N, C-alpha and C positions, 0 to 999 in steps of 0.2 A: 504494500500500500504506500502511495506517495503522499506528500503533504497536500497536494491538490485533491487527491481522493478523500483524505481525512477531512478537509474543509468542506468539500462538496457534500459529504455525508451529513454534515451538521447544518447545512445551509438550506434545508427544505423550505423554511418559512422566510428566508432572507431574500429581498428583492434581487433578481438576477443581475441587475446592473451593479449592485454593490458587490456581489460575489465575484463578478468579472473584474471589477476594479481591484479587489483584494488580491486576486490571482495575478493581475498585471503588476501590482506592487511587489509581489513575491518574485516575479520573474522566473529565472531558471531554478531558483530554490524550490519552487512548487513541485519540481520533479524529484526532489530528494526523498529519502525514506521518511515515513511518517513519524518514526521514533525521534526525529529532530524537529518536529513541528513547533514546539515551544520556542526553542532558541531562534529558529528561522523566522517565525512570525514576529518575534520581538525585534530582531534585526531589521526586518522589512519596515516595521512601524517606526523604528528609530531613523532609518535612512529617509523615509518619507517625511517625517516631521522635520528633519534637518533640511530637506529640500524646500518645504513650505516656509520655514523660518528664513532660509537664505534668500528666497525670492520675495520675502515680505508679503506672502499670500495669506492674508487673514480674512478676506471678505467672503461673502456668500458664495462666490464662484468656486470656492475651495471646499464647500460643504461636503461633497461626496468624498473628496480626498480625506478630510478629517474623519468622516464616518468610517472609512476604510482603515485608517490608522487606529481608531478606537476598536474596531472589530478585530484587527490583527493582534492588538494587545490583549483583548478578551480571549481570543483563541489561544494565545500563548499561555495565559494562566489556566485556561480550561485544560490544556494539554498537561501542564505541570500537575494540576490537581488529579488528573486521571492516573498519573504515575503511582499514586498511592503513598508517596513519601513526602513528609513535610519539608525535607531538605530540598527537594526539587522546586517547590514553591518559593522557599526562602532564597534559593540561588537565583531564580528568575527575578524575584523582587529586587535583589541586590544588583543584578545586571541591569535591570530597567532603571533603577535609581541612578546608577553610575552613568548610564547612557544619557539620561535627561540632564544630569549635572554637567556632563561634558558639553552638551549642547548649550546649556546656559552660560558656562564659562567661555565657550567659543564666541558667543554672541555678546558677552558683557563687555 
């Protein structure tokens, strides 16, 4: 199973345009094994947020992009929770906090 398969299996009630955008943001990482879904979703969310910040894209025209970033982050934590170990969730939270901190420092 790939990350793409894992996401599509969870996206039955998600608007198809949002799922398509999520998969676009994942890029080639969508074809990686699903066991890496958490880290790859978080990495895609971080890259995408960095792109929005760098481009000063904060308006309504970026709403779909922001929703996709939010969904990628949610999927990352959902995957970590499914692992059944608190350490997986904790590690993902630390990685996410570190990534956002680095974005803040870079923009500061």
